[in-house]
Residue frames as a rotation matrix with the C-alpha (Angstrom) as fourth column:
MET 1
0.335 0.701 -0.630 181.74
-0.126 -0.629 -0.767 100.48
-0.934 0.336 -0.122 128.71
ASN 2
0.136 -0.164 0.977 181.65
0.900 0.432 -0.052 99.92
-0.414 0.887 0.207 124.98
ARG 3
-0.565 -0.464 -0.682 183.32
0.207 -0.880 0.427 102.84
-0.798 0.101 0.594 123.18
ILE 4
-0.882 0.322 0.345 181.16
0.352 -0.038 0.935 102.36
0.314 0.946 -0.079 120.10
VAL 5
0.116 0.957 -0.267 178.01
0.930 -0.011 0.367 102.75
0.348 -0.291 -0.891 122.19
LEU 6
0.035 -0.178 -0.983 179.55
0.673 -0.723 0.155 105.77
-0.739 -0.667 0.095 123.93
SER 7
-0.918 -0.389 -0.081 180.32
0.188 -0.604 0.774 107.40
-0.350 0.695 0.628 120.57
GLY 8
-0.552 0.784 0.285 176.75
0.554 0.089 0.827 106.82
0.623 0.615 -0.484 119.37
LEU 9
0.304 0.688 -0.659 175.25
0.952 -0.194 0.237 108.16
0.035 -0.700 -0.714 122.58
THR 10
-0.378 -0.514 -0.770 177.51
0.481 -0.820 0.311 111.21
-0.791 -0.253 0.557 122.36
GLN 11
-0.955 0.097 0.280 176.21
0.229 -0.357 0.906 111.86
0.187 0.929 0.318 118.85
ILE 12
-0.065 0.995 -0.077 172.63
0.797 0.099 0.596 111.57
0.600 -0.023 -0.800 120.11
ALA 13
0.172 0.080 -0.982 173.41
0.856 -0.505 0.109 114.02
-0.487 -0.859 -0.155 122.94
LEU 14
-0.769 -0.482 -0.420 174.92
0.202 -0.806 0.556 116.53
-0.607 0.342 0.717 120.53
GLY 15
-0.752 0.572 0.329 171.97
0.416 0.023 0.909 115.97
0.512 0.820 -0.255 118.20
ALA 16
0.204 0.837 -0.507 169.60
0.963 -0.079 0.257 116.75
0.175 -0.541 -0.822 121.05
ALA 17
-0.121 -0.325 -0.938 171.56
0.575 -0.793 0.201 119.92
-0.809 -0.515 0.283 121.84
THR 18
-0.970 -0.242 0.013 171.36
0.142 -0.527 0.838 121.01
-0.195 0.815 0.546 118.21
GLY 19
-0.205 0.970 0.128 167.59
0.968 0.181 0.175 120.97
0.146 0.159 -0.976 118.60
PHE 20
0.181 0.242 -0.953 167.85
0.557 -0.824 -0.103 124.53
-0.811 -0.512 -0.284 119.91
PRO 21
-0.623 -0.387 -0.680 169.49
-0.296 -0.688 0.663 126.02
-0.724 0.614 0.315 116.80
TYR 22
-0.873 0.391 0.292 167.18
0.467 0.497 0.732 123.84
0.141 0.775 -0.616 114.70
ALA 23
0.063 0.929 -0.364 164.18
0.942 -0.176 -0.285 125.41
-0.329 -0.325 -0.887 116.44
LEU 24
-0.043 -0.155 -0.987 165.63
-0.004 -0.988 0.155 128.82
-0.999 0.011 0.042 115.56
ALA 25
-0.946 -0.324 0.008 166.07
-0.012 0.060 0.998 127.68
-0.324 0.944 -0.061 111.95
VAL 26
-0.497 0.840 0.215 162.34
0.835 0.396 0.382 126.99
0.236 0.370 -0.899 111.87
THR 27
0.397 0.783 -0.479 161.07
0.902 -0.429 0.046 129.94
-0.169 -0.451 -0.876 113.90
ASP 28
0.865 -0.162 -0.476 163.65
-0.107 -0.984 0.141 132.68
-0.491 -0.071 -0.868 113.40
ALA 29
0.572 -0.647 0.504 166.07
0.817 0.507 -0.275 131.87
-0.077 0.569 0.818 110.58
ASP 30
0.646 -0.324 0.691 167.13
0.082 -0.870 -0.485 135.51
0.759 0.370 -0.536 110.42
ARG 31
0.794 -0.363 0.487 168.63
-0.588 -0.257 0.767 135.24
-0.153 -0.896 -0.417 113.91
LEU 32
0.586 -0.593 0.553 170.70
0.395 0.804 0.444 132.28
-0.708 -0.042 0.705 112.78
ARG 33
0.578 -0.356 0.734 171.77
0.724 -0.192 -0.663 134.12
0.377 0.914 0.147 109.65
HIS 34
0.776 -0.268 0.571 172.87
-0.390 -0.915 0.100 137.02
0.496 -0.301 -0.815 111.84
ALA 35
0.649 -0.527 0.549 174.98
-0.448 0.319 0.835 134.50
-0.615 -0.788 -0.029 113.80
GLY 36
-0.299 -0.864 -0.404 176.72
-0.834 0.032 0.551 133.38
-0.463 0.502 -0.731 110.59
ILE 37
-0.467 0.241 0.850 174.53
0.313 0.945 -0.096 130.45
-0.827 0.221 -0.517 109.54
LYS 38
-0.694 0.118 -0.710 173.86
-0.606 -0.628 0.488 131.17
-0.389 0.769 0.507 105.88
ALA 39
-0.401 0.568 -0.718 171.85
-0.482 0.536 0.693 128.01
0.779 0.624 0.059 105.17
PRO 40
-0.379 0.271 0.885 169.68
-0.916 0.026 -0.401 127.32
-0.132 -0.962 0.238 108.25
GLN 41
0.676 0.684 -0.275 168.08
-0.721 0.692 -0.049 124.26
0.156 0.231 0.960 106.59
ARG 42
0.055 -0.753 -0.655 171.45
-0.235 0.628 -0.742 122.49
0.970 0.195 -0.143 106.95
ILE 43
-0.621 -0.210 0.755 171.05
-0.763 -0.057 -0.644 122.73
0.178 -0.976 -0.125 110.74
ARG 44
0.448 0.838 0.313 168.03
-0.852 0.506 -0.134 120.42
-0.271 -0.207 0.940 110.45
GLN 45
0.702 -0.224 -0.676 170.08
-0.294 0.773 -0.562 117.93
0.649 0.593 0.477 108.46
PHE 46
-0.416 -0.903 0.111 172.94
-0.406 0.075 -0.911 118.12
0.814 -0.424 -0.398 110.95
HIS 47
-0.333 0.407 0.851 170.53
-0.934 -0.021 -0.356 117.68
-0.127 -0.913 0.388 113.88
LEU 48
0.702 0.711 0.040 168.74
-0.692 0.694 -0.199 114.69
-0.169 0.112 0.979 112.34
ASP 49
0.497 -0.570 -0.654 171.87
-0.267 0.617 -0.740 113.00
0.826 0.543 0.154 111.03
LEU 50
-0.551 -0.681 0.482 173.54
-0.662 0.006 -0.749 113.20
0.508 -0.732 -0.454 114.44
ILE 51
-0.096 0.600 0.794 170.55
-0.888 0.309 -0.341 111.55
-0.450 -0.738 0.503 116.08
ILE 52
0.840 0.462 -0.285 170.00
-0.543 0.715 -0.440 108.94
0.000 0.524 0.851 113.37
MET 53
0.281 -0.807 -0.520 173.64
-0.271 0.453 -0.849 107.95
0.921 0.380 -0.092 112.91
GLY 54
-0.535 -0.464 0.706 174.24
-0.780 -0.050 -0.624 108.07
0.324 -0.885 -0.335 116.66
SER 55
0.292 0.739 0.607 171.29
-0.855 0.487 -0.181 105.76
-0.429 -0.466 0.774 117.26
LEU 56
0.879 0.036 -0.476 172.47
-0.340 0.747 -0.571 103.33
0.335 0.664 0.669 114.60
VAL 57
-0.088 -0.988 -0.131 176.05
-0.389 0.155 -0.908 103.31
0.917 -0.029 -0.398 115.86
ALA 58
-0.431 -0.013 0.902 174.93
-0.901 0.057 -0.430 102.81
-0.046 -0.998 -0.036 119.49
MET 59
0.651 0.730 0.209 172.61
-0.692 0.684 -0.232 99.99
-0.312 0.006 0.950 118.38
ALA 60
0.652 -0.459 -0.604 175.40
-0.278 0.596 -0.753 98.33
0.706 0.659 0.261 116.41
GLY 61
-0.404 -0.863 0.304 177.77
-0.595 -0.004 -0.803 98.53
0.694 -0.506 -0.512 119.36
THR 62
-0.196 0.440 0.876 175.15
-0.890 0.296 -0.348 96.85
-0.412 -0.848 0.333 121.52
ALA 63
0.769 0.635 -0.074 174.00
-0.592 0.663 -0.458 94.27
-0.242 0.396 0.886 118.97
VAL 64
0.753 -0.586 -0.299 177.49
0.182 0.623 -0.761 93.18
0.632 0.519 0.576 117.91
PRO 65
0.875 -0.459 0.152 179.72
-0.302 -0.274 0.913 92.97
-0.377 -0.845 -0.378 120.97
ASP 66
0.103 -0.952 0.289 183.45
0.113 0.300 0.947 92.72
-0.988 -0.065 0.138 120.45
MET 67
0.970 0.239 0.050 183.21
0.098 -0.197 -0.975 94.31
-0.223 0.951 -0.215 117.03
PRO 68
0.218 -0.944 0.247 186.53
0.964 0.248 0.095 94.05
-0.151 0.218 0.964 115.21
ARG 69
-0.042 -0.333 -0.942 188.49
0.314 -0.900 0.304 97.29
-0.949 -0.282 0.143 115.22
TRP 70
-0.924 -0.363 0.123 188.73
0.208 -0.207 0.956 97.27
-0.322 0.908 0.267 111.40
VAL 71
-0.278 0.908 0.312 184.92
0.772 0.017 0.635 97.55
0.572 0.418 -0.706 111.37
ALA 72
0.361 0.471 -0.805 184.40
0.905 -0.386 0.180 99.70
-0.226 -0.794 -0.565 114.48
ALA 73
-0.458 -0.627 -0.630 186.82
0.468 -0.773 0.428 102.47
-0.755 -0.099 0.648 113.51
PRO 74
-0.963 0.108 0.245 185.25
0.169 -0.465 0.869 103.27
0.208 0.879 0.430 110.12
LEU 75
-0.083 0.987 -0.139 181.77
0.839 0.144 0.524 102.89
0.537 -0.073 -0.840 111.62
VAL 76
0.274 0.128 -0.953 182.46
0.809 -0.566 0.156 105.52
-0.520 -0.814 -0.258 114.29
ILE 77
-0.698 -0.604 -0.385 184.43
0.283 -0.726 0.627 107.80
-0.658 0.329 0.678 111.96
GLY 78
-0.819 0.425 0.386 181.77
0.392 -0.077 0.917 107.59
0.419 0.902 -0.103 109.25
GLY 79
0.113 0.906 -0.408 178.98
0.971 -0.013 0.240 108.22
0.212 -0.423 -0.881 111.73
TRP 80
0.120 -0.146 -0.982 180.59
0.554 -0.811 0.188 111.46
-0.824 -0.567 -0.016 112.83
THR 81
-0.799 -0.546 -0.251 181.87
0.133 -0.567 0.813 112.66
-0.586 0.616 0.526 109.47
ASN 82
-0.530 0.695 0.486 178.54
0.761 0.136 0.635 112.06
0.375 0.706 -0.600 107.72
ALA 83
0.471 0.753 -0.460 176.76
0.879 -0.444 0.175 114.30
-0.072 -0.487 -0.871 110.22
LEU 84
0.070 -0.526 -0.848 179.51
0.388 -0.769 0.509 116.90
-0.919 -0.364 0.150 110.37
SER 85
-0.700 -0.358 0.618 179.46
0.687 -0.103 0.719 117.22
-0.194 0.928 0.318 106.58
PHE 86
0.258 0.874 0.411 176.35
0.894 -0.377 0.241 119.40
0.365 0.306 -0.879 106.93
VAL 87
0.408 -0.125 -0.905 178.20
0.638 -0.669 0.380 122.08
-0.653 -0.732 -0.193 108.90
PRO 88
-0.671 -0.732 -0.122 180.38
0.448 -0.531 0.719 123.64
-0.591 0.428 0.684 106.16
PRO 89
-0.654 0.429 0.623 177.45
0.547 -0.300 0.782 124.31
0.522 0.852 -0.038 103.80
ALA 90
0.431 0.766 -0.477 175.45
0.897 -0.307 0.317 125.73
0.096 -0.565 -0.820 106.72
LEU 91
0.207 -0.465 -0.861 178.16
0.442 -0.741 0.506 128.34
-0.873 -0.485 0.052 107.13
ALA 92
-0.369 -0.391 -0.843 179.11
-0.616 -0.577 0.537 128.72
-0.696 0.717 -0.028 103.47
PRO 93
0.564 0.721 0.403 176.70
-0.197 0.591 -0.782 127.12
-0.802 0.362 0.475 100.97
GLU 94
0.671 -0.360 -0.648 179.28
-0.723 -0.121 -0.681 127.52
0.166 0.925 -0.341 98.19
ALA 95
-0.236 -0.782 0.576 181.43
-0.852 0.452 0.264 124.94
-0.466 -0.429 -0.774 100.03
GLU 96
0.393 0.491 0.778 179.34
-0.117 0.865 -0.487 122.20
-0.912 0.100 0.397 98.43
GLN 97
0.992 -0.008 -0.123 180.90
-0.123 0.011 -0.992 123.01
0.009 1.000 0.010 95.06
HIS 98
0.286 -0.956 0.063 184.49
-0.956 -0.280 0.093 122.86
-0.071 -0.087 -0.994 96.31
PRO 99
0.314 -0.197 -0.929 186.38
-0.442 0.835 -0.327 119.73
0.840 0.513 0.175 95.19
VAL 100
-0.785 -0.618 0.034 187.93
-0.295 0.325 -0.898 119.21
0.544 -0.715 -0.438 98.64
TYR 101
-0.427 0.722 0.544 184.50
-0.808 -0.035 -0.588 119.26
-0.406 -0.691 0.598 100.29
ARG 102
0.515 0.664 -0.542 183.06
-0.845 0.499 -0.192 116.89
0.143 0.557 0.818 97.69
SER 103
-0.096 -0.648 -0.755 186.00
-0.327 0.737 -0.591 114.51
0.940 0.190 -0.282 98.10
ALA 104
-0.881 -0.226 0.415 185.65
-0.446 0.108 -0.889 114.55
0.156 -0.968 -0.196 101.87
VAL 105
-0.020 0.958 0.287 181.93
-0.906 0.104 -0.410 113.80
-0.422 -0.269 0.866 101.67
ALA 106
0.508 0.154 -0.848 182.53
-0.658 0.704 -0.266 110.98
0.556 0.693 0.459 99.18
ALA 107
-0.520 -0.773 -0.364 185.21
-0.260 0.549 -0.794 109.52
0.814 -0.318 -0.486 101.46
SER 108
-0.703 0.334 0.628 182.85
-0.677 -0.043 -0.735 109.77
-0.218 -0.942 0.256 104.43
PHE 109
0.388 0.912 -0.133 180.05
-0.902 0.346 -0.259 108.00
-0.190 0.220 0.957 102.58
ALA 110
0.279 -0.364 -0.889 182.42
-0.467 0.758 -0.456 105.31
0.839 0.542 0.041 101.31
THR 111
-0.783 -0.603 0.154 183.82
-0.386 0.276 -0.880 104.77
0.489 -0.748 -0.449 104.81
THR 112
-0.406 0.720 0.563 180.35
-0.799 0.019 -0.601 104.48
-0.444 -0.693 0.568 106.30
ALA 113
0.560 0.619 -0.550 179.06
-0.816 0.526 -0.239 102.15
0.141 0.583 0.800 103.58
PHE 114
-0.161 -0.715 -0.680 182.14
-0.380 0.681 -0.626 99.94
0.911 0.158 -0.381 103.94
ALA 115
-0.846 -0.225 0.483 181.65
-0.518 0.132 -0.845 99.77
0.127 -0.965 -0.228 107.72
TRP 116
-0.002 0.932 0.363 177.97
-0.879 0.171 -0.445 98.78
-0.476 -0.320 0.819 107.54
VAL 117
0.597 0.157 -0.787 178.61
-0.636 0.691 -0.345 96.11
0.489 0.706 0.512 104.88
ALA 118
-0.422 -0.842 -0.337 181.58
-0.336 0.490 -0.804 94.79
0.842 -0.227 -0.490 106.86
LEU 119
-0.670 0.233 0.705 179.51
-0.718 0.038 -0.695 94.71
-0.189 -0.972 0.142 110.05
ALA 120
0.481 0.873 -0.083 176.79
-0.854 0.446 -0.267 92.70
-0.196 0.199 0.960 108.31
ALA 121
0.371 -0.418 -0.829 179.42
-0.430 0.714 -0.553 90.27
0.823 0.561 0.086 106.99
VAL 122
-0.733 -0.649 0.202 181.05
-0.446 0.235 -0.864 89.86
0.514 -0.723 -0.462 110.42
THR 123
-0.310 0.710 0.633 177.66
-0.852 0.088 -0.516 89.25
-0.422 -0.699 0.577 112.01
ARG 124
0.642 0.536 -0.547 176.70
-0.744 0.607 -0.278 86.74
0.183 0.586 0.789 109.34
ARG 125
-0.083 -0.776 -0.625 179.99
-0.346 0.611 -0.712 84.89
0.935 0.157 -0.319 109.83
ARG 126
-0.813 -0.204 0.546 179.48
-0.571 0.093 -0.816 84.81
0.115 -0.975 -0.192 113.61
LEU 127
0.125 0.944 0.305 175.91
-0.908 0.233 -0.349 83.51
-0.401 -0.233 0.886 113.24
ARG 128
0.565 0.019 -0.825 177.04
-0.574 0.728 -0.376 80.75
0.593 0.686 0.422 110.87
ALA 129
-0.512 -0.830 -0.224 179.82
-0.323 0.427 -0.845 79.73
0.796 -0.360 -0.486 113.26
ALA 130
-0.638 0.341 0.690 177.38
-0.735 -0.004 -0.678 79.69
-0.228 -0.940 0.254 116.18
SER 131
0.462 0.880 -0.110 174.86
-0.871 0.427 -0.243 77.59
-0.167 0.208 0.964 114.28
ARG 132
0.226 -0.466 -0.855 177.55
-0.417 0.747 -0.517 75.04
0.881 0.473 -0.026 113.36
ARG 133
-0.797 -0.561 0.224 178.54
-0.409 0.228 -0.884 74.70
0.445 -0.796 -0.411 117.03
THR 134
-0.456 0.696 0.555 174.95
-0.727 0.069 -0.683 74.12
-0.514 -0.715 0.474 118.13
GLY 135
-0.606 0.116 0.787 174.19
0.227 0.973 0.031 71.63
-0.763 0.198 -0.616 115.45
């Protein structure tokens, strides 16, 4: 089993499970607020980001077998941290203004961007090597 695919599928599963609180955010935001969710719209972002990033990570793990660890680790970490970055402002919207939160989000985005660019470069290099071998 490919751990990258497993991580992506786990994100998708959690994203599917967050469909329930997302439905509450749409139909009964007051109930979520009573449960401590101060910004219910962030639940939608969390829900969608988990599913989207999970799908992309699972696809990448399938499309590029034997991904180098230096690419796989930031890809998986970034996939999770990007989605999880919507949780603090759901609980405390003022968190978005905190320098630690902003730095963490910037680091997450940088990690994810690096991973996707690196994955494209690794794939390109592999395709070039394969085309040279086949003529």
